Structure formats: structure tokens, C-alpha cells
N, C-alpha and C positions, 0 to 999 in steps of 0.2 A: 504494500500500500504506500502510495506517495503522499507525503504531508502537504498540507495546503501551501506552506511556504515554498516547497520545491515546485509545486504546480505553478505558482505565480512566477517563480524565477524562470522556469522553463518557458512559460508563455512569453515572458519579457524577452528572453534570448531569441525565441522563434520569431517574434514580431520584429525584432531588430534585424534579423537576417532576411525576412520576407520583404524585400525592397519595394515591391509593387503592391503589397498589401492584399494579395488575392487569397491568402490562406494556404498557399502551396509553396514549398521550397523547391525551386527549380535550379538547374545548373547555372542559369544566369544570376539568380539570387546568391548562390554560393560564390560565383566569380566576383560579384560586386562586393560581397562581404570580405572576400580574400583581398581584393584590391585595397580596401580601406585598411585592413589589418596590416598588410605588408608595407603600405605607405607610412603608417605610424612607426613601424620598425625600421624604416629607412632603407629597405632593400629595393633595388632597381630591377625592372624586367631584364631577363637574360642572366642575372647573377645566379650562382648555385643555390643561395638561400631562397631566392624567389621561386626557382623551379621546384625545389624540394617542398616548399610550402604549398605551392600550387598542386603538386602531385598528391600531397596528403589531404588537402582540404577540398579540392575540386574533382580531381581525377579518380582517386581511390575510394571514396566513401560508398561502400557497397550497402550500407544501411539505408541509403536513400533509394527508394524505388523511383520510377519516372515521375510519380505524383505522390507526395507526402503531404497530407492535409491535417489541419487541426480539428477537422469536423468528424474524424473517425471515432 
């Protein structure tokens, strides 16, 4: 069972990553979230750190089906 605090925290993170607000995390949402995160860290496109982060956050997440919704 997930506590109310964790549910609220998860919803906040989900909503922050859902860039277009449609309730679905798409690859485009992940890419936009990644771009924001990597820019804060100061890594530039083409750097090893950038590519490693992209692979981990955008390419590899097998937990995301083509459509992951908050309404399930």
C-alpha cells in the first residue's frame, strides 16, 4: 500500500514530466525532461555524460509502455 504522501509526491513528479499535460508520459515528455535535467548539470549534447544520461532516461526505460497514463 502506498501512503498518501508518496501518492502526492509521485503525482507531482509525473505532472512535472508530463510536459503537455495530457496525462501520458511519452518519449517526447521524457526527452524534454532529460533536456532540462542535463542542462542544469551543464552537460552538452555529444558529450559522454549527455549520451549516457540520454540512454538511461530516454532510450532504456522498459517500464514505460507506449502509453503510460495516470487514469489506470
